[in-house]
C-alpha positions in Angstrom: 0.0 0.0 0.0 1.2 3.5 -0.8 3.7 2.4 -3.4 4.0 4.4 -6.6 6.0 3.3 -9.6 7.2 5.8 -12.1 8.7 5.0 -15.5 11.4 7.4 -16.4 12.3 7.6 -20.1 15.5 9.6 -20.4 16.7 8.7 -23.9 20.4 9.1 -24.2 22.2 10.4 -21.1 25.5 12.1 -21.3 27.7 10.1 -18.8 31.1 8.5 -18.6 29.6 5.4 -20.2 28.5 7.3 -23.3 31.6 9.5 -23.4 33.2 9.4 -26.9 29.9 8.3 -28.6 28.5 10.4 -31.3 25.1 11.1 -29.6 22.6 13.5 -31.1 22.6 16.6 -28.9 18.9 17.3 -29.2 18.1 13.7 -27.9 20.7 13.6 -25.2 20.0 14.6 -21.6 22.4 15.7 -18.9 22.4 13.6 -15.7 21.2 16.7 -13.7 18.1 17.0 -15.9 17.3 13.3 -15.4 17.6 13.7 -11.7 15.2 16.7 -11.7 12.8 14.7 -13.8 12.9 11.8 -11.3 12.4 14.1 -8.3 9.5 15.8 -10.1 7.9 12.5 -11.1 8.0 11.3 -7.4 6.7 14.6 -6.1 3.8 14.8 -8.6 3.2 11.0 -8.6 3.5 10.8 -12.4 3.4 7.4 -14.0 5.5 8.0 -17.1 8.0 10.8 -17.6 9.9 11.6 -20.8 13.0 13.6 -19.6 13.3 15.4 -23.0 9.9 16.2 -24.6 11.2 15.3 -28.1 11.3 11.6 -27.1 7.5 11.7 -26.7 7.2 12.7 -30.4 9.9 10.1 -31.5 8.1 7.3 -29.7 4.7 8.4 -31.1 6.1 8.1 -34.6 7.8 4.8 -33.9 4.6 3.3 -32.4 2.7 4.3 -35.5 4.9 2.2 -37.7 3.3 -1.2 -38.5 5.2 -4.0 -36.9 6.2 -5.8 -40.1 7.6 -2.6 -41.5 9.3 -1.7 -38.2 11.1 -5.1 -38.1 12.7 -4.4 -41.5 14.0 -1.0 -40.4 17.7 -0.6 -39.4 17.3 1.7 -36.4 
């Protein structure tokens, strides 16, 4: 009772692990921003949080692609 689960969708995160990778700037979050998003999700009891709003659009487009076509894509 009283448990809340939040799904945080950060996309790419600029960390030591991703250092040296050619990540798209507009799709890459800084760790501080991810932390703020987590804190806000907990405080507001949000279920799903996209750290960068652009990921909501990206995922909307991907979900709209029929599965047989999606499986043939090289993403």
